[in-house]
TIDO-783731 format. One record per residue (C-alpha): residue number from 1; x, y, z. Coordinates in Angstrom, 2 decimals. Layout:
<recs>
nr;px;py;pz
NUM;X;Y;Z;
...
</recs>
This chain:
<recs>
nr;px;py;pz
1;-9.66;19.15;15.48;
2;-9.28;15.40;14.97;
3;-9.49;14.23;11.38;
4;-11.87;11.46;10.39;
5;-10.96;9.00;7.66;
6;-12.70;5.92;6.35;
7;-11.13;2.89;4.72;
8;-12.54;0.32;2.36;
9;-11.38;-2.19;-0.17;
10;-10.54;-0.50;-3.44;
11;-13.30;-1.07;-5.99;
12;-12.99;-1.31;-9.78;
13;-14.38;2.22;-10.17;
14;-11.58;3.52;-7.90;
15;-8.70;2.26;-10.05;
16;-8.38;5.39;-12.22;
17;-9.22;7.70;-9.30;
18;-6.32;6.19;-7.32;
19;-3.78;6.76;-10.08;
20;-2.60;10.23;-8.88;
21;-1.67;8.60;-5.54;
22;0.15;5.79;-7.37;
23;1.94;8.31;-9.59;
24;3.02;10.35;-6.55;
25;4.56;7.26;-4.93;
26;5.87;5.63;-8.13;
27;6.29;8.26;-10.89;
28;7.59;5.73;-13.41;
29;4.40;3.61;-13.33;
30;1.97;4.34;-16.18;
31;-1.81;4.37;-15.88;
32;-2.01;1.24;-18.08;
33;0.47;-0.62;-15.87;
34;-1.42;0.43;-12.72;
35;-4.77;-0.67;-14.24;
36;-3.37;-4.07;-15.19;
37;-1.82;-4.54;-11.73;
38;-4.92;-3.44;-9.81;
39;-7.31;-5.62;-11.82;
40;-5.38;-8.63;-10.51;
41;-6.76;-8.24;-7.00;
42;-9.77;-5.92;-7.09;
43;-13.03;-7.69;-6.30;
44;-11.51;-10.80;-4.77;
45;-13.49;-12.37;-1.91;
46;-12.67;-11.21;1.61;
47;-10.51;-12.11;3.39;
48;-8.17;-12.79;0.47;
49;-4.40;-12.66;0.96;
50;-3.94;-9.77;-1.50;
51;-5.76;-6.53;-2.16;
52;-5.86;-2.78;-1.94;
53;-7.33;-0.44;0.65;
54;-8.41;3.11;-0.12;
55;-8.43;5.89;2.45;
56;-11.04;8.65;2.12;
57;-11.19;11.96;3.97;
58;-14.30;13.61;5.45;
59;-15.27;14.99;2.03;
60;-15.12;11.52;0.50;
61;-11.99;12.11;-1.56;
62;-9.51;9.29;-1.99;
63;-6.40;10.51;-0.17;
64;-4.51;7.30;0.54;
65;-3.93;3.83;-0.81;
66;-2.08;0.71;0.17;
67;-1.69;-2.58;-1.65;
68;-0.94;-5.71;0.34;
69;-0.26;-9.40;0.10;
70;0.37;-12.10;2.68;
71;3.83;-13.68;2.67;
72;5.65;-16.26;4.77;
73;8.88;-15.34;6.50;
74;11.31;-17.70;8.20;
75;11.73;-15.46;11.25;
76;8.27;-13.95;11.54;
77;5.84;-16.51;10.11;
78;2.89;-14.89;8.36;
79;3.65;-11.32;7.26;
80;1.50;-8.61;5.69;
81;3.66;-7.07;2.95;
82;2.60;-3.61;1.79;
83;4.10;-2.74;-1.58;
84;2.36;0.57;-2.28;
85;1.81;2.97;0.60;
86;0.79;6.51;-0.36;
87;-1.10;9.21;1.51;
88;-1.71;12.70;0.14;
89;-4.14;15.01;1.85;
90;-3.96;18.76;1.37;
91;-5.18;19.55;4.86;
92;-3.16;17.02;6.81;
93;-0.89;14.48;5.17;
94;0.47;13.33;8.54;
95;-3.03;12.52;9.80;
96;-3.79;10.64;6.56;
97;-0.59;8.66;6.88;
98;-1.39;7.79;10.49;
99;-4.83;6.55;9.37;
100;-3.21;4.47;6.63;
101;-0.86;2.92;9.20;
102;-3.86;2.00;11.36;
103;-5.50;0.42;8.31;
104;-2.32;-1.57;7.64;
105;-2.23;-2.92;11.16;
106;-5.97;-3.71;11.18;
107;-5.59;-5.70;7.94;
108;-2.57;-7.54;9.40;
109;-4.64;-8.53;12.44;
110;-7.60;-9.55;10.27;
111;-5.34;-11.82;8.18;
112;-3.60;-13.16;11.32;
113;-0.19;-11.74;10.40;
114;2.34;-11.29;13.18;
115;4.30;-8.61;11.31;
116;3.41;-5.76;8.95;
117;6.15;-4.91;6.46;
118;5.89;-1.67;4.44;
119;8.04;-1.02;1.38;
120;8.86;2.61;0.63;
121;10.34;3.48;-2.77;
122;12.53;6.48;-3.44;
123;14.41;8.70;-1.09;
124;13.88;8.69;2.61;
125;11.91;11.56;4.03;
126;8.65;12.34;5.80;
127;7.09;8.92;5.09;
128;10.13;7.14;6.53;
129;10.17;9.46;9.55;
130;6.46;8.76;10.17;
131;7.03;4.99;9.98;
132;9.92;5.20;12.44;
133;7.84;7.34;14.81;
134;5.08;4.71;14.64;
135;7.34;1.90;15.80;
136;8.41;0.45;12.44;
137;12.11;-0.38;12.04;
138;14.21;-0.70;8.94;
139;15.18;-4.38;8.69;
140;16.78;-4.98;5.34;
141;17.73;-3.48;2.02;
142;16.13;-4.73;-1.16;
143;18.18;-4.94;-4.33;
144;16.50;-5.46;-7.68;
145;17.63;-5.88;-11.26;
146;15.43;-5.75;-14.33;
147;15.79;-8.95;-16.34;
148;15.02;-9.67;-19.97;
149;11.79;-11.61;-20.38;
150;12.30;-15.35;-20.87;
151;12.26;-16.64;-24.42;
152;9.00;-18.14;-25.61;
153;8.96;-21.95;-25.59;
154;9.67;-23.48;-28.99;
</recs>
């Protein structure tokens, strides 16, 4: 049986509901940090070059989320960058992930992006395998270093 999912922009009332998905993808992110981050782009006019998309299953439960922003890239021009990409569905995580990939590509087309770039945190596994099977290729490694906040101006 084919699964049916719906997508929509994440609304303010979905912020707390989405937290289990955020926590599954990024266990070190607190609810307060997620709330602060999400409030920065929830409710912006469409099409805006940043936002979040929620994925709901047939029963209406939030089972996937992606956050995106539009970037410029020297090689690819306008790029849709997806920083959070999480799909959890008890009855078919692979189908939910496939639906989230379709939502990513639809948003990239809507925002006239020639490339969709998805960042996956943590160890490689089923999500990475699904991305590779869907035609995505690993292009680069990202290195990050936490820095002390700048001193307040005197």
